[in-house]
N, C-alpha and C positions, 0 to 999 in steps of 0.2 A: 686517179687517186696514185695507179704503179708507177707510173713518171717522177714525183713526186717520193714515191716510198723509195725509188733508184736511189733518189737524189739524196735522199736524207743518211740512206745508207753509205756513198759515197761523202757525206759529212762528216759523221762520224769519221772517218775509215783519214780523215783530209787534217779533222779541225786539229788536233795535237800535233801531226807534223807540219801545218802552218805557223800554229800559235810560235812552237819551240827553236822550228827550224828556218822562218821567215824573217818571223818578229822577235824572237831571242826573248819570247814572256818567260821569267821566272817560275817554277812551280804551283806557285801561291798565284798569282796572277792564268795559269794557263785553268784552273781551277776551279778560279772565278768567273773569267770569262764562259768557260764551257757550262758552267751553273745558270747562265742569267737565261739560256735558253728556257729555264722556264717561270721566267717573266711573263716572255711571250704566251708561253702557251696556256699558263694563267688567264690571262687579258682573254685571250681569244676563245678560251671556254666564256666565258664570263660574256663576253663579246656576241658572241653566235647567234642563242637568241635575239639581241634587240637588231644584229643585221638584218636576219634572214626574217624579221616580222617587217624589219623599215624595205628592203628589196626583196623579199620574196628569196624562197631558197636554189630558186633556179640559178636568178641572180646574184644572188651571194658567193654561189661557187666561181662564178665566172672572177668575181670581184676579189673573193678569196687567192682565186689561182695567182690572178695579177699581185697582190700584195705579196704572196711570196715569191715571185717572181722577182719584184722589187727588192725582197731584204736578201734572194740571194746574191744578186747580183752587187750589193753594198756591201758583205763580207770582205771577199777580198780586195775592196779598193784604194782603201787606204795604206800610208808609207809613214814611218816614224810614228812617233803618238796616236796620228792620229787615227795610223791601223788597229788601237785598241778599239776608241770610239764606233769607227763603222762596223768592227767587227761584231760586238759591243748591239748596235741600231739593228747589224744587217740579221744577227742572229734572231734578235724580239721578233721582226717584224716576220722573218721568215715563219718562224715558228708559231706564231700568231694565223696567219694564213693558211698552214698546213694544218691549225686543230680546227680552225672554221671549216675549211674542205671536209676534214674528217668528221666531224660532229654531224655535220650536212648529209651526206652522203649514207655514214651508219644511218642515221637518222628516217630515210627516205628508203634504205632496206628494207628498214625493221618495220615501218608502216607497209611499203606495197610488197612485199612477199607476203604470199601463201604461207599461212601458220604451220602446214605441216611441210612445207618448201624450207622454210625460216633458218633452220640450222643448217640443211646444206648450201643453202647459199653462200651464209655466215663463212664457213668453212671455204669453200670457192672460193670467197672474196679473198680471205686472210691468204689461203694457200697461193694465191697469183700476185695480190700485192706485197704482202710481205715475203713473200717469195723474192720481191726486187730487191728486196735491202741488201743481201750478203751478196748480187751479183754487181748493185752499184758499189759497196764498197772494194768488192775484188777489181773491177777494173777502174775505180778512181786510185785504188794504192799503184796498179801496171800501170799509169797515166803517168802520176806526177813523180814516177822512176823517170820517165821519159820530159816529159815538160816539168813539173814544176810544181810543190804544191799551187800559189798562186794563178796558174794557167790554168791548171786543173780545176780549179774552186769557177771558177769564170767560163768552162767550159761546160758546167754541171750547172752550173747557173742557165745555161743557155737551154739545159735538155728541162728546166721548170717552165721553161716559155710553151711546154708541149700540153699540158695541164690546160691556161685559159685558150689555147689557140684552138683545141679538139673539144671544147665545148662551145664554143663559137662557129666552128662549122657543121656542130649537132643542132639537132630538131631545138635544143635546148634555149638557143640562144632567143627563142621567142616565144619563153615561159615565162611566166613570172615566178612560179611554184613548183616544183618538179613535179606534185598530184597532177597536174594540169596534163600532163604528159597523155594520161588515158583517153582525156580531154578533143585534145588535138587529133590525135589518131584516128580517135572515134567521128570526128567531123569528117572527110573522106569519105567514109563506108557512108554514113547517113545519107550524102547525098548523092553517092553514086544509088540507095535503092528507092531514091528518089525518083 
């Protein structure tokens, strides 16, 4: 989630610059194009229970990571009028993926954390994960000064790939649900005791 939040911070800094300087969008269109993210967030919130029930929470994380990556890659690909369409579609798809990731990971943290440690777990996660947002915005602004907004959006889209790649390289790739993690870790210990 930290990598995704890092990219979210970058996008917050880059979107207005990209829309105004690259796409030459009028002020009203900029507001509308930025607001469509809400469609993706609502869709993600509505679909998360169905996705996690159908795929399992662990597989849903991997799926959502790839959905977010797809959205981030779509955002800067268009030119002329098609750029408005790709920005809209990419923004919705990215937001949907991020919400599924966010809701699923937060739910697991609340279920898996001992009640007496939950406040500390949540505070630590928020500090680390949300702390990446302003760093992403700062670095994106600096990078856009050299490479331009479109190239920088592509570069930060590549960072989104870290989310599913890290998950696929972790024990999560073998799980159906995140709550299965304890059983998977305990199995080798039980075998060793026999």
